[in-house]
C-alpha positions in Angstrom: -32.7 -27.6 12.0 -34.0 -26.0 15.2 -33.9 -22.5 13.5 -36.2 -24.1 10.3 -38.9 -25.1 12.8 -39.1 -21.7 14.9 -42.1 -20.6 13.6 -44.8 -23.4 13.9 -47.5 -21.7 13.1 -46.2 -20.4 9.9 -45.3 -23.8 8.9 -48.3 -25.4 9.5 -50.3 -22.9 7.3 -47.9 -23.2 4.7 -48.3 -27.1 5.0 -52.1 -26.7 5.1 -52.3 -24.4 2.0 -49.5 -26.3 -0.5 -49.8 -29.8 0.3 -53.3 -30.4 2.3 -56.3 -29.0 -0.2 -56.6 -25.6 1.5 -57.2 -23.9 -1.8 -59.6 -26.6 -2.8 -61.5 -26.1 0.8 -61.4 -22.2 0.5 -63.0 -22.9 -3.3 -65.9 -25.4 -2.0 -66.5 -22.9 1.1 -67.4 -20.4 -1.1 -69.6 -22.3 -3.4 -71.2 -23.5 -0.4 -71.7 -19.9 0.9 -73.5 -18.6 -2.3 -75.6 -22.0 -2.9 -76.2 -22.2 1.2 -77.3 -18.5 1.3 -79.5 -18.9 -1.7 -81.1 -21.9 -0.7 -81.3 -20.4 2.7 -83.1 -17.4 1.5 -85.7 -19.5 -0.5 -86.5 -21.8 2.4 -86.7 -18.9 4.6 -89.4 -17.5 2.1 -91.4 -20.3 1.9 -91.0 -20.8 6.0 -92.3 -17.3 6.4 -95.1 -17.5 4.0 -96.5 -20.7 5.6 -96.1 -19.2 9.0 -98.1 -15.9 8.2 -100.3 -17.9 6.2 -101.3 -20.3 9.5 -101.0 -17.8 12.0 -102.4 -14.8 10.8 -105.2 -16.3 8.4 -107.6 -15.6 11.4 -106.6 -12.0 12.4 -107.5 -9.5 9.7 -106.0 -6.6 11.4 -102.5 -8.1 11.6 -102.8 -10.1 8.4 -101.4 -7.7 5.9 -99.0 -5.9 8.3 -97.1 -8.9 9.9 -97.2 -11.0 7.0 -94.3 -9.0 4.8 -92.4 -9.0 8.1 -92.3 -12.6 8.6 -91.6 -13.2 5.0 -88.6 -10.4 4.7 -87.3 -11.8 8.3 -87.4 -15.6 7.4 -85.7 -15.0 4.2 -83.1 -13.1 5.9 -82.6 -15.6 8.8 -82.8 -18.0 6.2 -80.0 -16.5 4.1 -77.6 -16.1 7.1 -78.0 -19.6 8.3 -77.6 -21.5 5.0 -74.7 -19.5 3.8 -73.1 -20.1 7.2 -74.0 -24.0 7.0 -72.8 -24.1 3.1 -69.3 -22.3 4.1 -68.4 -24.7 7.0 -69.5 -27.7 5.2 -68.0 -26.8 1.9 -64.7 -25.6 3.6 -64.4 -28.9 6.0 -65.8 -31.0 2.8 -62.6 -29.5 1.0 -60.1 -30.3 3.1 -61.4 -34.3 4.4 -63.5 -35.6 1.4 -60.4 -36.4 -0.8 -58.6 -38.3 2.1 -62.0 -40.1 3.0 -62.2 -41.2 -0.3 -59.3 -42.8 -0.1 -59.7 -44.0 3.5 -62.6 -45.6 2.3 -61.1 -47.9 -0.4 -57.5 -48.4 1.5 -56.7 -46.7 5.0 -53.0 -48.0 4.3 -52.6 -46.2 1.1 -54.3 -43.1 2.5 -51.8 -43.0 5.6 -49.1 -43.7 2.6 -50.2 -40.8 0.7 -50.3 -38.6 3.6 -46.5 -39.3 4.7 -45.3 -39.1 1.2 -47.2 -35.2 1.1 -45.4 -34.7 4.2 -41.9 -35.8 3.4 -42.4 -34.0 -0.4 -42.9 -30.8 1.6 -40.0 -31.3 4.3 -37.8 -32.1 1.1 -39.1 -29.0 -0.8 -38.5 -26.8 2.4 -35.1 -28.0 2.8 -34.2 -27.6 -0.8 -35.0 -24.1 -0.9 -33.5 -23.1 2.8 -30.2 -25.0 1.2 -30.9 -22.4 -2.0 -31.1 -19.4 0.5 -28.3 -20.1 2.4 -26.2 -20.7 -0.8 -27.2 -17.6 -2.6 -27.6 -15.2 0.4 -24.8 -12.8 -0.3 -25.7 -12.5 -4.1 -29.5 -12.0 -3.2 -28.5 -9.0 -0.9 -26.3 -7.8 -3.3 -29.0 -7.5 -5.9 -31.2 -5.5 -3.3 -28.0 -3.0 -3.3 -26.0 -4.1 -0.1 -22.1 -3.8 -0.2 -19.2 -4.0 1.8 -18.6 -1.6 4.4 -15.9 1.1 4.0 -13.2 1.1 6.3 -14.9 3.9 8.4 -18.0 2.3 8.6 -16.0 -0.5 9.6 -14.5 1.1 12.6 -17.3 2.5 13.7 -19.5 -0.4 13.5 -17.1 -3.4 13.9 -15.9 -2.8 17.2 -19.7 -2.6 18.3 -20.6 -5.7 16.9 -18.1 -7.6 18.1 -18.8 -6.3 21.5 -22.5 -7.2 20.8 -21.3 -10.9 20.0 -19.3 -11.0 23.0 -21.9 -10.1 25.7 -24.1 -12.5 24.2 -21.6 -15.5 23.9 -21.6 -16.0 20.4 -18.6 -17.8 19.1 -19.1 -16.4 15.3 -19.8 -13.0 14.2 -21.9 -12.9 10.8 -20.4 -10.5 8.1 -21.5 -7.1 8.2 -22.9 -5.7 4.9 -24.3 -1.8 4.5 -27.2 -0.5 2.4 -27.1 2.9 1.1 -31.1 3.3 2.1 -32.2 6.5 3.4 -34.8 4.8 5.8 -33.6 4.0 9.2 -33.5 0.3 9.6 -31.4 -3.2 9.8 -31.6 -6.7 8.5 -30.8 -10.3 9.9 -30.6 -12.8 6.9 -29.3 -16.3 6.9 -25.7 -15.2 6.7 -25.3 -11.4 7.0 -26.0 -8.4 9.1 -27.3 -5.7 7.3 -27.5 -1.9 8.3 -28.6 1.2 6.2 -27.0 4.3 5.9 -30.5 5.7 7.6 -29.7 4.2 10.4 -26.6 5.6 11.0 -27.9 8.9 9.8 -30.9 9.2 12.2 -29.1 8.7 15.5 -26.0 11.0 14.2 -23.5 7.9 14.4 -24.2 7.5 18.1 -23.1 4.0 19.5 -25.5 3.2 21.9 -28.7 3.1 19.7 -26.8 1.3 17.4 -25.9 -1.5 19.5 -29.1 -1.8 20.6 -30.1 -2.7 17.2 -27.3 -4.9 16.4 -28.1 -6.9 19.5 -31.4 -7.6 18.4 -30.3 -8.3 14.6 -27.8 -10.9 16.2 -30.8 -12.6 18.5 -32.4 -12.9 15.0 -29.4 -14.4 13.5 -28.7 -16.8 16.3 -32.1 -18.2 16.6 -31.8 -18.7 12.9 -35.2 -16.8 12.4 -34.6 -16.0 8.3 -34.0 -19.7 8.1 -37.4 -20.0 9.8 -38.5 -17.8 6.9 -36.9 -19.6 4.0 -38.3 -23.0 5.3 -41.9 -22.0 5.3 -41.6 -20.2 2.1 -39.9 -23.6 0.6 -42.9 -25.6 2.2 -45.1 -23.2 0.4 -43.3 -23.2 -2.9 -46.0 -24.9 -5.1 -48.8 -22.2 -3.9 -46.2 -19.2 -3.9 -45.2 -20.0 -7.7 -49.2 -20.4 -8.5 -49.6 -17.4 -6.6 -46.8 -15.4 -9.0 -48.2 -16.6 -12.0 -51.9 -16.0 -11.4 -50.9 -12.3 -10.4 -48.8 -11.8 -13.2 -52.0 -13.2 -15.2 -54.0 -10.9 -13.6 -51.8 -7.9 -14.3 -51.3 -8.8 -18.0 -54.6 -9.1 -18.9 -57.9 -6.9 -19.1 -61.7 -7.5 -19.6 -63.5 -10.4 -19.8 -60.3 -12.4 -19.9 -58.9 -10.6 -16.6 -62.3 -11.5 -15.2 -62.5 -15.2 -16.1 -58.9 -15.6 -14.5 -59.8 -13.9 -11.3 -63.0 -16.2 -11.2 -60.7 -19.2 -11.7 -57.7 -18.1 -9.3 -59.5 -16.2 -6.4 -59.1 -19.4 -3.9 -55.6 -19.1 -4.2 -55.4 -15.3 -3.3 -57.7 -15.8 -0.5 -55.6 -18.7 0.7 -52.3 -16.2 0.5 -53.9 -13.3 1.9 -56.2 -14.4 4.4 -54.5 -17.7 6.1 -50.8 -18.3 4.7 -49.3 -14.9 5.4 -51.5 -14.0 8.7 -50.1 -17.5 10.0 -46.5 -16.4 9.3 -46.8 -13.0 10.7 -48.1 -14.2 14.0 -45.2 -16.0 14.6 -42.8 -13.5 12.8 -44.3 -11.0 15.8 -43.3 -13.1 18.6 -39.5 -13.5 17.1 -39.8 -9.7 17.1 -40.3 -9.8 21.1 -37.9 -12.5 21.7 -35.1 -10.6 19.7 -35.8 -7.8 22.0 -35.4 -9.7 24.7 -32.3 -10.8 23.4 -30.8 -7.2 23.2 -32.2 -6.7 26.8 -30.1 -9.7 28.3 -27.0 -8.1 26.5 -27.1 -5.0 28.4 -28.7 -2.9 25.3 -32.0 -2.1 26.9 -31.5 1.7 26.9 -30.2 1.7 23.2 -32.8 -0.7 22.2 -35.3 1.9 23.9 -33.5 5.0 22.1 -34.4 3.2 18.6 -38.0 1.8 19.0 -39.2 5.4 20.9 -37.6 7.3 17.8 -40.0 5.7 15.4 -44.0 6.3 15.5 -45.1 3.6 13.1 -44.0 0.1 12.2 -41.4 -1.2 10.2 -43.9 -2.8 7.5 -45.2 -0.1 5.4 -48.6 -1.6 5.5 -51.1 -0.1 3.2 -54.5 -1.1 4.9 -56.0 -2.1 8.5 -55.7 -5.8 7.6 -52.2 -5.5 6.6 -51.4 -3.5 9.5 -53.1 -5.9 12.4 -53.0 -9.4 10.9 -50.1 -9.5 8.1 -47.7 -7.3 9.9 -44.4 -8.7 10.8 -43.4 -6.7 13.5 -45.5 -5.6 16.7 -46.7 -2.1 17.3 -43.6 -0.3 18.7 -45.3 1.0 21.8 -46.1 -2.7 22.9 -42.6 -3.2 22.3 -41.2 -0.6 24.3 -43.7 -2.1 27.3 -42.4 -5.6 26.9 -38.7 -4.3 27.6 -39.4 -1.9 30.6 -37.2 -2.8 33.6 -39.2 -3.2 36.6 -39.6 -0.8 39.1 -38.7 1.9 36.6 -41.2 4.7 35.6 -41.8 5.4 31.9 -44.0 7.7 31.8 -45.3 9.6 28.6 -44.1 11.4 26.4 -41.1 9.6 25.9 -37.9 11.4 26.4 -36.5 9.7 23.2 -39.7 10.6 21.2 -39.4 12.8 18.1 -40.5 16.4 19.0 -44.1 17.0 17.7 -44.2 19.0 14.4 -44.7 22.6 15.0 -48.1 23.8 13.5 -48.0 25.6 10.2 -50.4 28.8 9.9 -51.0 30.4 6.3 -51.3 34.0 6.7 -51.7 36.2 3.9 -50.8 40.1 3.7 -53.4 41.4 1.9 -55.7 43.7 3.4 -59.3 42.3 3.9 -62.4 43.8 4.0 
């Protein structure tokens, strides 16, 4: 139960989005933005025209010169002001008007509906979390996970047991392997998973392996994966709508696709710009906490070796918005800074960082004029 409530920012975003009218607020905010901008532009033009007529009518030289400037300036200012007022008003109205309408008839009914919404969200999140726990190993196998071989167990299991002992864990989650060339490790709700690429990257050295295992054991002990499952469960109605809308957009073309995009854009905006960034912000805080777990277990050096090796994050972000607001991991350089030992110098370049690539100069054996 503690784990499910760890990511409070993500939970609030999921609750607002799926159960408390957030997509409707986004829709009305967009409508208010457009119509408020149009009304503000028209009002600004009229106000600029009236000001030009009254102020400049007696100045023959400046009349024609400044009247156009006032018209354009008034229109732009009116556009910006109207768009801002319309967007904010529509968004707030979309959030509050349904509840205010019910409250006007019966305050107790409004309270009852709110409690029913919260109870339904909690039940949906709880049932989805139970499903994730029950099917965890099956889902990991669908990802390609497998049991470790004898040699892998002989290498990793003693390190995993030692990390759990130093962290004071009474139970060690089962270990799974993933034949993936990318160096990574994961903590699911019931398992710890290490990729072959991680072992290869560090030439099977025990120190960086211990650092990352302590990091993942901290995630597992804190039930961070359960927190993510609970948030997905709370937001499940919205995520299902998002998947269906994505499939419809990918399956259609032309006018039909455009009509679907017009009808479903509030769902995409809500997921992309509100729900995922709020959940990711909580996830980045969990990453810093998991790093500290490795430090407290005495594996600071191993974790630093792992973090210094990778120049980029583990997200695979494709654009700046994903890299900054939707990233599930903080920048590696900031994570390195957070686990520095007081009083110790850490100059650049880092000793564990990969060597800079040798520049390649293309030459030709042909004689030139």
